[in-house]
Every structure is written in C-alpha cells, then in structure tokens.
N, C-alpha and C positions, 0 to 999 in steps of 0.2 A: 208487776200485773197489778193494775186497778182490778181492784173484784167489785162487784156490783153488792152490797150489803145485803139486799134480798136475796140474792142468788146464794150467796154466804151461808147465811142463815136456811135457806131448804135442804142444801148441802149437809150441812151439821143436822137437824131436825133426823133428816133421811137415813141416819147411822146414829146419832144418840138418841132422837123422840121426846128431844125438851131446846129449849133453847136459854136456859140456868148458868153460860158464863157469860161472860164479860163480850164486849163488840171485838176489844184486841185476838182472845182466841178465840173466837167465830172464824173470822178474818184470816187467822194466818193456821189453820185447821183447811180453808179452802182446798187447795191443792192437792192435798195428802187426799181428802173424802174424795176428790173430784176423781182422782187416780183409783184410789178403789173402787167406786163405782162404775168407773170405766172398762175401768177393766175386769169386771164382773165378779173379783176376789170375794167381794160380799154382799148380798142382795140387802137391799132397802129392807130395813125388818119393820119399820113401823108406818111404813105409809107419809100420807099426805095428811091424816084424816086429824083436826085440830094446830094442823102450820099456820092458820092464815089468823087461826083467835088467839094462839101464842106471836105471832112476829107483831099482829098489832100492837099487842100487852109491850112487845119488848120496844118497841121505838114509840110509845107513848110512856115511857119511865121518866 
C-alpha cells in the first residue's frame, strides 16, 4: 500500500507523540497504528497539538 507520508506521520504522532523515528519506521508503523486507532483499542493520547511544527521540522531535515 502506498502511504501518504504526512498521514503516516500523523498516525505516528497520535500514538507516540513525537516524530523522532526515521522515515522507514514511521511508514512501517502505519498499518498497525491505523488498526489501533480505528478499532479504538488505544485512544489518541497526545492529540494534534504541536504536530504541524514537528512535521515541518521532519520534512525540512
């Protein structure tokens, strides 16, 4: 599955609260994190506050 990098980052952020992993790790976590959020086994603890700044920093590294 082709995953939009920003969407993969968004789900990673919702679960982990940071984007401190490498791009390959963020993308590889997408399916699992999607399922976790979809089935509500784990609620989004961190929310989206700070995501835009962290994402912009990540893509401009």
